[in-house]
N, C-alpha and C positions, 0 to 999 in steps of 0.2 A: 549133035545134041545133046548137051548132057542128060545123065540119065536121075529121073524122078525118085527123089526117097519117099518111101510110102510110110504111112503108120505103122503097117505088119512088119517091117524091113528094120523098125527100132530093137535094141539090144534090150535085155530084160533090166540091164542096171538103169537103164534112161527110164522105163517105166516106173521105177522104184523110186526114184530121183522124182518124176514126174509128180507120183502118189503123195509124196513125202507133203508138197506143198497145197494138197487138196482136203476136203474134210469128206467125211464118209457118204454123205448125202450128194454131194458135189461127184464123187468115186463112182456109187452106184448110178447115179442117173444116167453118167459118161458114156460109161463103159461094160457095165453087169450085163449085156446081152451081145457083147461085140463077137467072141468066139471062146474055143476051149481054151486058148494060151491065155488070153488074157481073166480067163476065169480062173485060172492056176495059179498065175500072179495075184490076182484079189484076195486069195484063199490065206497069201502067205507074207502081205503087208500089216503091220500096225493101222489103226485106224482112229482117228479124232472125231468125235460127233461135237457140232454145235449146232445148238438151236438158239435162236433170239424171236424178240418180238414181231422179226418182219416174215417169218416164217407162217408156213397155215398148216391146218390140221391133214390133209392131204399129202403135205411132204412126210412130215412123221410119219403117218401110216406105210407111207411109201419104205423108209429107212428103216423102221421097224420088221418090215418083212424082210430084208435082208439082211435085218441082224440076227434072225433065228440061228443063221447057219456059222454068222460070223461075231457073236459077242463077244467070243473068247479074246478076238483079235484087238477088242479095243481098249487103248494103254490112257486116254484121254476125255473127258468130258465137261461139256460147257452148257449149261439149261438155263433158260427163262422160263419161268413156272407159266407164264399168261404168253399167250400167241393171238395173232389177228382171228381167229375165229375157234381158240380151245385154248382152257386152263386145267391145270393140274400135268402139266406137260413132265414133271417130274416123277410125278407118283406112275405114269404111265409107262415110262421107260424102266423104272425100276420094279414095276410088276410082270412086265414081259419078257425083262431079261436077268440075265445073271454076268455081271462083269468080273468076273476074279480076276484078271489081269489089268484092273485099272491103277494107274500110276499118279492120275492126275484128275481132278473134280471140281469143279466149280459150279455151285446151285446158288440160282437169283431168284428170291419169291417175294412176292408183293403181299403175299398171306403166306400160311402154313395150316394145312387141315392133318386132322389125326391120322387118315386115310397115307400121309407121306411118311409115315413110319416104315412102310416097306424099304424106303430108300435109305430110311437109317440102321436098321437091322441090318442091311445088306452092307453099309460102309463099316458097320463094326466088324465085320469079318474078313475085309479087304486087306492082307499082308503087306501087298506090293504098294500099298497106297502110299505117295513120297510129298502130295501136295492138298490139300482140303482147304477150298474159299465155299464157305457157307452164309448167304447173305438173306436176312429177312425183314424186309421194311416195316412192315405191319404186325403187330406182336398183340393188339389190344383183342383181338376175339378168342385169342388161348387162354384156357384155364392154368393156372398157376402149376400143378401137377403136370401138366405136355409142355410146359416151359421146362421145368424140374427136369423131365425125362429128355428132352433135346439138347438141354445145355449138358447133364450129365454123358448123355450117348458122345458128343463130339469132343469135348476135353477130356474125357477117361480114355479115349481111343488109345490102344496098348500098341499100334503096331511099330516096330522096330524100325520102318521103315519111312514113318511119317517125318519130314523136315519142318514144313511147311504149315500155318495152318491160320486163316482170317477168317474171324468167327464174328460178324457183326450181325448181334442178337441182342436186341432189348432186354437184360435180366439179370438178376443181383446176382447169379453164378453162388449161391450161399452155399452148395457142398464143396467149395474150394477151402471154407474156413476150416473144414474138418477132415478134410481129404488127406491121407496117410502114404498114398502112394505118391513117391517121386517120377519123375519123367527126365530120363536123360538124354532123350534123341532129339525131340524137338530145339530148332537152333532158330527161327521166323516166326513171329506170332503176332496177330493185331485182334483185340479183345475188345466188345463194349458192355461196360457195367450202367444198368440203369436200375432206379428205385432202391439202393442202397440204404442203409441204417443211417441215418444222416450222421452219427459220431465216427462211423467206420470212414464213408467216405472218400477221401484220398488216400487211405492206409489200403485200400483195397489190394493195390499192386504191390504190397507185401507178401501177400498171398499167392500172388502169380509168382513172385521172385522165389519163395518157396519151393512151391511143385515143380517149375521148370528152370531146371537149374543149368540147362547148358545153353540159353537164349542167346543169341547173338544179335538179332535186331527185335525189338518189341513196339509196337502200339495201342495204346490203351486210351479208350476214350470213355468218361466217366461223367454220366447227366443222371441229376436228380431232379425228378418234376417239382414244380414250385407249387408249395401246401397255401392258400390263401388264409388258414388258419393259424400261422406259423409266421411273426414278424422279425424273427430274427434268427441269425445262421449259428449252428451249434460249431464249435471250432474241434477238428479231429482230435481223435483220442487214440492214442498208438495201444492197440489190442496188448493184453498184458503177455501174451505168448512171445511176441517180441522185443519186449522193454531192454530185455538182457540178452539178446538173441537174435540180431537180422541176420536175414538171408545175404549172402553174398552171391552176386553171378558174374564171376570175374570174366567169362568171356564176351559179355555182354557191350557192343561198340556203338550202337546206334539206340536211342531209346526220345520216342515222339507221343506225348503226352497231353493230350488235349481234355480239357474239364470243365465242367458245367456244373462247379458245387462248390461249397465251402474248400477254399485252401490258402495255408501263409507260410512266410518264407521259412518258418520254423521245421513245419514238416515234408516242405521240400528237400530240405539239411538232409531230413533222414533217410529219405527215399535215394537220394544222391550219394550217400553213404555205402550203399549196397553197390555199389557200380564202380569199384576201382579204376576199370580200363576204359570206361566212358570216353568215346569221342566225338561225338554228336548228340546234341539235347536238343530237342522240336518242344517248346510247351506254348500251349495256348489255352487264355482260360477265360469264357463268358461269365463277366461280374453283372452282377444284380443289384438291386437298392440294399436288398438285404442283408448283403456280404460286402458291399462297397467298403465299410470301414476297416475290412482286412487285407483290402487290395493295395493299400499305400506303399505298406513295405516291399511289393512287388513293382513298383514302379520306382523304386532307388539302387541306381547300380550298386554304391557303396556295401548295400547287404548283400548284392550276388557275389560282390567281389570278393568279400570274407565266405560267403558260401562254399565259392570253388578254393580259394586258396587258404585256407586252416592257417507331410506337411499339406494341412488343412487346403490351402489354396496349391494348384497344381502349376508351376513353372517349368515350362517347357525349356528353355536354358537351363535350368539346376538338373532336370534329368537326363538329358544329351550330357552335361558334363561329368554327370556321376559314373556315364560308362565309358570313360577316359580310358582308364586302366585296361579296358579289355582292346581298344583302339592301338594303344602301343604294344602291347604285349602277346596280339596274334595278327601274323601278316593276314590280310584282306579283310579285316574284321570291321563291319559298321552296322550303326542301328541307326532308325529313324522313330521320330515320335509324332504321332498325326494327330491333331485336336478339333475334331467337327460336333456340328450341333446334331443330336438324336434325333431332333422334330424338328418342322419349321416353325411349329406354334409355340415351341416350350425353348428356353434358352440352356435346359442341359446339354453336358457336352459328351463326347465319347472319346477315350484315349486309346489310341495304340502303339504298341512297338514292336517295332519291325527288326530284323537284321537278317545280312545277307545270306545267310546260310539257311534262313528260313526261306527264300525263295526258292533256292536249289536245291529242296527236298519237298518237293511237292507230295501233301498228304495224298493215301490212295482214298480217303473218305474225312472231307472236311465240312463240320455241319457250320462254318462261318463263311456265308456270302459276304463279299468284298462290297460295299454301297458309300455313298456320301451324296452329301446334300449339296450342289451345287453354290459355291459364293461363300461358304464358312468352314471351308479346309485349311487349316494351318499346320504347317511342316517344319520339322527343326531335325536335323541328321547330323552325323558325327563327319558328311562329307565335305568338301572342301566347296564343291562346286554341283549342281545340279546334273549334268552330264550323265552321271552314273545312278542318279536316284532310280529312273526307271529298274533296275536290277531287283530292287524290294518288291515290286508288282511282279514280275516276271511269269509266275506261276500263275495268276490273275488270268483267267481267259474270258470270265462273265462279270459282267460288273452293273450295279445297279443305281443310276444318277437319278434323286429327287430334284424336281427344276422348282424352286419355291417361287411364289409372288410375294410383292412388296415386301421383300429382304434385300438389304443390303448387301454389296461384294465385299467381303470382307477379308477373304482369304489372301495369303500372298501367293501369289501367282509362280509358278516355275518357270524357269528359263528353257526346260527340256520336259515334254509330255512323259509323266510319270507311269499313265498305263499305256504300254505299246506293246502289246501283247491280247489287248482284248479282241474276242472274235464274237461276242455277243452281249449287245447292249441293251441293257432296256430304261428307259426313260419315262420317269414317272412325275407328271406335272400336279403342281398342287392345284385342288379343285379350285374353280375361279368362282366369284361370289355372284356371277350374272345369272338374271334371272329367266324363266324359262323362254321368254318373249324376245328378250336378246339373244338366246341362243340360239331362236327358230330365224331372228332377224340375220344375224351372222350367216347362216349356214344357207340362207335363201341368196344374201346379196355379196358373199365373200368379201363386207367391207372391214379392211383393216385400218384403225388410225394411227396417226402415223408414231405416237407415243407406244402403240405396241410394237412397232416392226422395231423401232430403236430401243426398246427392251427387249425383245427377243434376239436381234444382233449382239448386245452387249452380252446376254447369256451363251451364245454360239460360240463367240470368242474365247468367253472362261471355258466351256466346254472343250474346246480345240486345243486349249494350254493343258489341259490335263490328260485328253484320252487322243490317240493317236488313232483316227479314224477312217484312214487308208488301209487298216487291218478288220476292221469290222466284217463280219460274214451273214451276222443274223440281227435285227432291230426288232425290238417289240416298244410299243406307244402306249401308254395308260396313263389318266383312262382313257376310255374310248368315246367320250363324246364332248371333251373338251375342246368344242370349235375355235376358242378364244387363242388356240396355240398352233395354227394351222403355218404360219409364216415360220415359226421355229422349226416343225418339223421340218416343211419344205427347203430349209436350210442345213439339216441336218442330212437328207436322203442325197442332196446334191453334193455334200462332203464325203457321203460313204461310196466309195467310187467302187467299192468291191463287194458291196453287199448282195446276198442270193435269197436270202430269208426275210419276211416282212410279217409283222404281227400289227394290227392297228384295226379300229373301230370301223364298222363299214361308213356311218355319216361322215366321217374324217376321210376317207378313201376317195367317195366319190364325190367330194367337193372339187370345183373348178380349179381351183388353186395346187390340187395334186393331181386328179385322174385327167386333167384335159391340158397338164401345163407340159409345152414343148420339150422346156429345160431337163425335164423327167425320165423323157421317153428311151434315153440310152440306159437310166438305172433300170427301167421297168422291163425293159426288152431280155436283161440279164438276170432276173429275179426267176427262182426255181421254185421256192415255195412262198406262198401268200394265204395268210389266214385273217379272215373279217367276221369278227364277229360282234356283237350287239349288246351292250346295257340296257337294264330297266332303270332309267334314269329320272327322276320327277315324270313319269309317263311320255317320257319325249317322245319312244320310239308310236305313241300312240296318234301322233300328230303330224309324223312324217313320214312321206315313204323310204327315204333316205336311210334311215335305221336297218334297214333291209335291202340285199342285194336284190335289183330288178331286172327282168329279163334287157329292158332295154339298153340294159350296160354291157348287156352279154358279148356282142361284136366285136366293143370296143377292146374289151378285156382280152380278146382272143389276139386283136392286133396290135395290142399296147406288151402283152405280156406272153408274148409268142414260147419262150423256154420253159414256163411251168412246168413241172413234175409233179406239186403236190400243191391242194388247193384246199381250204376248206372256209365255208362262207355260211351265211344264213339266208332264208328267204322265209316269205308269209308263209303259204300254204305248200301243200305236197303236191298239188297240180303245178306251179311253179317249177317247183324242186324236177319234177319229171320231164318237163319242157326243158329248162335248164341243163340238164342231163346229157339231153340229144345233142344241145348243140354246141358244148365243150365235148363232147365225146367226138362231133364231127370235125372241129376244127383244129385242138390242140394237139399237135401230134407225138409232144414228147411227154403226155399225161400219163403218170403211173399211180396217182391216188387221189381219190377226191370223197371228201366228205361234206355232205349239204345238211343242214339243222332245219325243220320247219317247224312253226307254231302252231299250226291250224290246219285244218283237211281232214278227212278221212285217208286213211291209209290201206291201199287195195295190195291184198297181197296175190304177187303174180311169182307162179312157180318156176314160170320159162323165162325169170328177168335175166337171169344170169345168161342165157342162151342169148335174148336179147341183144345183151350189152356186146357178147364176142362178137356178133353180126354186125352190129353196128359199126364198130371199131375195123373189122375187116373190108365192108363196103368205103369206109371213110378214106382207110389209108391199104390199098389192098398190097403194095409192094415193101409196106414195112414188116419185118421179121415179129412176129406176134405168138406167144404162147399159152394157147387156151387153156392150160391146166392151172396155170399162174392166176387165173381170175377169181377174184374172191366177192359177193356181194352180201351184204347185211343190211337189211332193212326191218328197222325201230319203228316204235310209235313215234316218233320226233326227229328220226334221222335217216338218212340213207348214207351207205357207205362202200364204196368200190373200191378194189386194190387190182390193179392192171397189169403187176408185174410183182 
């Protein structure tokens, strides 16, 4: 008989290799108390801390306990500030520990409080820091003085080791205009400007060029909030300091510029002259009514040709033809023009220009979510055939499709679907004009008129021509009360063979067309995430029980959706919520997360609720491996949230 190899027989080198693939929390959870030999190994390895929104307070306290003696080994940190049952994670770790050997740091926060200064103070003194990623999505609650402090602390970091900085923080960074210290070490940078002086706008990048002289890659997002009192846009003015002395970045090869502000071809010409060795340029502009008259030049390829090589009515053929110079002089270069309606009820149109190089350099943060109004899209490109057109949209993994009513399909349908990599599809139905009682009649009788089915089938065929539905993993249907579109929803689900996440209104979901449809059983059995929520539309939920999930559907839910791991739904009362929890805990073996909203009833605070849920799962599935420590129960005024893993 061959000798069995035990864990203890493995060499130290193998342990080092194993630990290199694990995060600090996993390492301490699995190996911290095995034996003295493992303890010695754990004292000599580099540690990587990762805390995401899926973690809980108990886990970070456990990790913090072991970091008391191991913080000096931490070389990388990635922290999300809000987790399941705790906020201010960033402050917690940087107050408790000093990470003097930190090399890579990523901090993500939906808010930023003054108490988080501790993290910034420690970051200022980290001489080994090589990369810093700092993203704050909500900045409105901060005072200007605190914003200025954060901006200066991050952007004036003087570590000779720092090479990469991603700073997504909505501020004007006004101190850059007066900074005198140059940075010759940073080679990669992402920076967001917000609320700039209007005449500076696009020229703020020149101050970046002036200070950071060694940059090789640069991403800049510029956003100026709309002021309803200003009805015209100021053309950007070149600062006097740069009129005869433009900064030059000889090493810059990649430049990604996204702007939601005033921009014209002349200002871009000035900026591009600062980058003599540029090889890749990504340019995104979001226009508005205020600046639309300045955009026309940006749709003229001859202007761009002149820029790189030293019309009131939009004509798509002219736009495509004007870029022929690039097609002829650059191998594999192609561009497309897309024109579609902005709103179903208005005739205004949106013009989008894309190149193939855009699709192969996906931006790490992009404020533009692709969307289209079905049946109004026109496409022109420099490609001879449509079979390569999907490359323009290869980076689009999420797409919003607005399905209009009473609008003729006018777009030229492609022979090959342009959206072949979409994983998250949002379907938005234009609100129908049915009366309340007509909606109730359709809800109860599930009656479909013949012309409704014909019209829905026509739109499904159009959708198939644009989107490869076999790649879809998640579908959101909105609004959640439009009963008239049940046939359309049914056909979409039947064609989405790989869907595992579904968001839909309760009253639509519980209809005979969907919930009891034998043709959809195979789709339902593979779903892992189900979100059923209700909208308050014309008091509809006050007149029918179908707008809330009822206990009578619970057994069928377990039977038809046996693979569910994540459920969000709404019931009428807390009493129904409690009874439904019992049923789902008993019936769904794969369940990991459950959140139930309720609108009525008194919440009875039970300090033993968590213990009850743990015991319930053990009784229902005694042979299933179940970690009690991972269970979190959060009971609030109108919701109950349960984490089982």
